[in-house]
C-alpha positions, 0 to 999 in steps of 0.5 A: 075691226071698225077699220075693216068695216069701213074698208069693206063698205068702201070696197063694196062702193067701189065694186058697185062702181065698177059694175055700173061702168060695165052697164054703161059700156054695154049701152055703147057709151065710153067709160074711162077711169076703169083702171083706176077703179081696179087699182083702187080696189086692189089696194083697198083689198090688200089692207082687209083681213084675208078671211073677212075678204074671202067671206065678203067675195062669196057673198058678193058672187051670190048677191048685189050687195054683200055688206048692209046696213041695219036701221032700227034692227032692221036688216036693209038686205031683207028686212028682217028684224035682227035681235036686240042684243045683236043690235047692242053689240053691232052698234059697237063695231067690234064684229061684224054680224051676219043676218040670219035670214039672208046671210048678208054682213051687217053694219049698224047705221044708228 
């Protein structure tokens, strides 16, 4: 599961870079490397478990960040404290949990 989590974080970073390149183009600047970003995104997405990728894509359609870190048992998407039992299991990176409040996928920093 840890490899899927690392891939999801990387995929989200790529998605944010792609989105930012669109915003910069709207301002009238010439952006290069868009094709390389899309190719890297496609390659990365191939290595992610299909149901997990579909879940990410659904969340991404609604929220800017579908995957957020948890620091000191607090979701950094909505700032809701997560149950301590979930935090202990979340730190093991064997399962990707969802925030009960905002619905984002979570990963633990501490």
